[in-house]
N, C-alpha and C positions, 0 to 999 in steps of 0.2 A: 603701761598695759595697753593703752590705745595704740601708741605707736607701734608696739610689738603684734598688735592684731593686723594693723594695716600693712605691716611687711608680710605677715603669713599669708593674707588674703592675695597680695601682689604676687607673691611666689606662686600660689595655688594657680592664678589665671595665667601665669607665664609658663606654666609646664606642657609639653609636647611630646608627649611619649609616641611608640611606633607600633601600630597595630599591624600583625602579619597574620590574617585569619587563617591562611593556609600555606603551605609550602609549595602548592602547585595544585589547585583543584582537580581531584581526580573525576575522570568520566566514568561513569559507570554504565554497565549494560541495561537498558532501559525495561527488557525482559524481567529483571528481579523485581520489578515493582508492580507485578500482577494486580494484587489486592491491598498493596500498602503497608504489608507487614515485614518486609524485607528489612534487615537490619545491617547498615553500612558502615564502615569504618574510613572516615576521612582522614587526613593528615592532621597534626597536632596544630592548635592554634597560639600563637605565642604574642604576649605584650611585652614589648621592652619598655620600662619605665624611665622617664626622664625625673620625675618626683623623688625627692629623698627624704621621705618622712622621718620624724625623730623618734627617740627611744620612748616608749610609754604610749605612743598613739596607735590609732587602729584607722583603718580605711575598708571600703568595700568593693568587691570586683562584682560586678553584675553582668551575667550573659544572657542573650536574647537569640533563640534558635528561629529562623523563619522556615515555612513551608516543610516542616518536619518536627519531630519530637525525639526526645532523649531515647536512644536504643536500648540503654541499660542505665539503671540509677546511678547517678554520680555519688561519689563520696568526698570527704575532704582531701583524700589522695590523689583526686582527678586533677587538682590543680597544684601545681608544683613550683614552688619559688626556689629562684636560683640566680646566679651570675652575680657580678658587682660584689659589694660588701655589706656587712651587717646581718642581723638575723630576724626571723619572725616566723609565725605559725600561722597554718591556714586552717580555717575551719568553714565546713559548708553550713549556713545557717538558714536557708531557705531555698526552695524549688529543688531543682535537680531529680525529681522523681521520674521513674519510667512513665514514658507518655506525657510528660510535661515538657516546656520549651524554655523555661527560665531557670536560672540558678544564681544564688547570692553567696559569695565566699566572704568571710571577713578575715582580713590580715592583721595580727596583733605584732607591731613592731617591738621586739625585744631589744635589739641595739639598732642604732640610726642606720639607714641605708646610706650606702655611697655607691657611686659609680651608677651603672645601668643594671638594675634587677630585671629580672625577666619573670613572668609568670607564664606557664605552659599549662595548656587545657588539652588533656586527653578523653575523647568521648565518641560515642557511636550514635548513629542516627536512624530513626524508623518513621513510618507514617508519610512516607515520601509518595506523594502521588503526582506530582508536576513533572516527574521524570518519566512517566509511562506514555513515551511518545517515540515514534520512529526518528525524530529530528533531534538534535541537541537541544535541551531546555534546562534552565536554571532548576536545580532539584532542592538546594537548601542553602540559607544564608545564615552567617553568625556575627552579631554585634556585640561589644562589651563597653562598659563604662565604669570609671574608676572615681570613687568619691570618698570623701571624709565629712566630718560635722560640718565643715565650712562650704561644701559643694564639690564641684568637679576637682580632683586631684590630678589628672592628666588628660589630655585630650581624648574624648572619646573615641572608640574604634567603630567605624561605621559599619554597617551590615554588609556583608561581602560573600559573595558565593563561594561556598566550600566543596561544593559537589554539584556535577551536572550529569547529563545522560546523553546517550546515543544508542540507536538500535545496534544491539550485539550481533544480531543475525539478520541479513536482509535478502530479500527475495526479488528478483527483476526479471522481466523476459522481453523477447525481441519478437514481435508479430510479423516476421518476414519470411517468405519462402519462395518456392518456384511452382510454377505450373497452374493450370486451371483443369477446369472440367471439359472435356471435349466434346461438345455437343453432336459433333459428325459422326460420332460412335453410339449415338443413343445415350450419352450421357453416362457410360458405363465405364470409361478410361479416362485418364488425364492426357492433357496435350502433351506433345513432344518435349515440349520444357520442364517438364516435371522430372523428378528422378527416374522414373519409368512410366510406362503407360498404366500401370496399377499402383505406384507409389508416389504420395506427394509429400514434401517436406512441410510441416506447419509451424517452423520457427523453433525457438528454444526458450529456455529459463534457465537461471543461475541462481545458487544457494551461496551466500557469500558471508563469511565473518569479517566483520570491520577489523581492518589489521593496521599494523605500524602504529605510528605516534597517536592516531585516532581511535585506537581500539577501545572498546568499552571494557571496563574492569569487572572482575567479581566482587561480590559483596565486601569481602574482606581486604580488597584492594592489594591483593597478593599474587594476582595473576590475570592475564587478559581473558575475556569471556571466549570461550572456543564450543561450539556446539558438539556435543557428544561427549565433553570430559568434564570433569569435577562439577563445579555448579550447575554446567549446563547439560548434565546427563540427561539422556533421550528415552523416554518409553517406546515410542512409536512415531511414525510419519505417514501420511498419505497423501496420494496425489489423485485429484478427483477431476477428471476431463467431463465437460458437457459440450454437446453438438450433435449433430446427426452423422451417426457411424453406422446408418443401417446396411450400407454397401461393404462393411468391414466385418461384421460379425461372423459371417461365414468362412473367412480366410483361415486355411490351415497350412501354412507353409512347411511346417515341419512334420507333416503326417502325424501329429500328436494333438488328439481332440481335446486334451487337458490344458493346452496353452491358448493364449489368445492372440495371435500373430497379427491381428488387424492394425493395433496401435503399440508402438513400440518406440523406446528410448534407446538412445546411443549417446557417446561421447561420455558424460558423467558417469552413466551406468548402462549395461547392456542388459535390458529386460523388456519382457512383453506385459501387456496389462494383465493385472490378477482377476479382474472380472471385466467383462466387455457386453454392453447392451448396445440397442439402436440409438440410445440417447445419452450414454453415459459410461465412462471407464474408471477403473480406479487401479492404482498400483500402491501395494502395502509395502511400507519401507521398514527395515530396522534402523538401529542405531548406527551399526557399521554401514550400512548403505548411504545413509545420509553424511556420515564422516567422508566416505569415499567420494562423495559428490561435491563437496565442499570446494568452491572456487573455479569449477569446470562446467561449460555450459552443456546443458541437457537437451540434445536434439529430439525433437518429437517428429515421428513420420507415419501416415496413415496409409495403409495398404488396402486395397479393394478387391474383391471377388474377380471382377471384370464381366460380370452379369447382371449385377443389381445396378440400377440406376442410381448415381452418385448424386445426392441432393447438395444445394449450396448452403454452407453453413460457416458461423463464425466461431470456431471451437475456443474454449477456456480452459484453463487448468487451475484449480485452487491447490496451492502447496501448504500442507499443515503439517506442524512438528509440535508433538505432545512432550513437555519436557517432565520429568520425573518429579521434579519440585511442584507439588500442584499450588503454590502460592505465586509462581512466577507466570507471566504473560506468554502464552503459547503463540506460535507463529501461525498466521493464517493469511497469505497473499493470493489474490486472482490475478492471473495473467492472460491476456487476451492474445490468441495466436492467429497464425496466417488465415484469412478467410478463403474458403474455397468458393469459386465463382464460375459460371459457366461462360464460355466463349462465343455464345451465339450472337448473331447480329441483331440490330434493331433498326427500325423506322420510325420516324416521327412524322405525325400529321398535326400542323399547327391551326387547322380549321376545319371543325365539324360541326354543322350548323345545328342550332338549337333543336332539340328533339320535340316535335309536335309544331314546330314553327311554320312560317308560310311557304317556305320552300322544303322540298324533301330532302334529306341529305342521306347519303350512302357511305359505307366503306368497303373497300375490297383489299383482301391480303393475300400475298403470293409468297409461296416458299419456292425461292429460286436455287435451292440446293437439292441433292438426291437423296437428302436425309429426312426420314419421318421424324417430327416432333410437335410439340404443343406450342402455342401462341400465348406469351403473357402479356396483357394490357395495363398500362397504367394511365389513368384519365385524369385530367385536370379540368376545373373549372376556371373562370376569368378570375376568380379571388385567389387562385393558387392552391385551393385543396385539391387533394388527389386521393384515389383509390386504386388498388392494385388487385386484378382477376386473372383467371385464366379463360381465354376466350372459348365461348361455347362451342360445340360441335366436336370435341375431343382433338386427336392429333392431325396436323395438317400433312399430308403425304408429300414426298418430294417431288417438286415441280407443279403442284396443286396450287389452286387458288380457292377461297372461299367464294360463296355466293355473295350478292351485294347485301351487306348487312346494314340495316336502317340505323339512323343515329339514335332513333327512340328504342331499337333493340340494344344497342350498345349501352345506352343509359340504363336501360332496365337490368342488364347484367351487373353494371357498377353499383346499382341500388341494391341488388340482392347480396353483393358482397359487403357493402356498407349502406345502411338504410338512411344514414344521415348526409350523405353525398347529396349535393342539388346543385341544378346547374344553374340556378338563380337567374333564369329568364335569359341566360347568357348563352354564348356559344362555348363550344368544348375544344380541347386538344388532347392528343394521348400519343404514346410512345407504345409501338409494337414490338415486342421481342421474341424472336424465335428461337427454338432449341435445335438450331440449324445454322449452317454458315451463311446463308444469303438470304434476306427478306427484303419485300417491297410492300408499301401500302399505298392506297389511293383514296382520296377523298372525292366524293362525285355529288353534285347538285343537280336537280332536274327543275327546269322551270315550270311555273304554275300551269301551263297548258300543256305540259308532257311534249313539247316539241323540241326542246333543245336542253342539252345538259354540259356541265362544267367540270372537268378534273383538276384536282389540285395534286 
């Protein structure tokens, strides 16, 4: 009896079954996992036995699911014994309940096993949250162990990824365009490098389904995720633009007051904004619109009325897609578009004496162009802290110059803009930007006896 037991123990320890947790872990669309209630169908798990237990014996097969729970209650029929020779019956004896993550099956051997018998588990998974990500992520793992009254029957099957995820539909943009605001026109037109003097390119964005071998799968693993069809049916979509569009609100290119011609799409879809205000614009999209837009760059253009001053702005667009299934994660991505900036000239002064110091310091700014415009000042202290403000006195006429502006006056204007700005008993420097094509600035210091001055 003792010798027989030793032989049995040795046989058990030598067994080395093969664990194939999945025939190719499917990658599911991460949109499915918005609230963790999606039920996904991975491929079956197969354990190929090396052990050949004898007639009348019994052993257990324990499955453990990680990062998810059973999507439907398992039954004795969920585990199928096949292959090789011999006969046995399968009974679920513990676990396997909906929302559980373990299951214990007992195999009662009727006739001795021969060859390599296989145990195939068919199951679904829910409660997956690790997959709610735009990037690929491990979604769920499955492990197995076979044991009898003496211990391990075959080598345990290690926890192995059986499902992963990837963003099914992605949104990306390119914030590049052409043209700037032409200050020589009083900032009411764009430069000649723009699409036209009244239209500027703001860049583009693209809505794309992940395709090919990397495509995210639907929950049943029966088709690729495709925005606007089957699992990915869409209720609506919205493009929300933010920026300063005040010079575009009054544009009426088609003589139809009901259309908002100031902000338009082309390429993926030809459309004007559904609503347009000085600070925002929206496009309301249908499922058919979004399906037609997939994979094609959506070019964005801004048209101005040619009479309202164009403000510098860095527009953005939020692309939102509302899936019909309320449990899914809806799309919402914000893209930064092409910044509109003025082409005005600037002049820097690296030395403006300390306000209220021993020497009196002054600044003189000259508009050397024929265009009237304001002067914008960015002032720095020696610590590198800065403040930006419009130079007082209003617009500076073409070929005009300011009076001598004292350092104390400039400093007072800076503190009006930002009371926390401080010269810290040091000297100042500043950059003067004109809304015109040419600008000059001088820093002037007068001696204590007012007999001499120095110009920087």
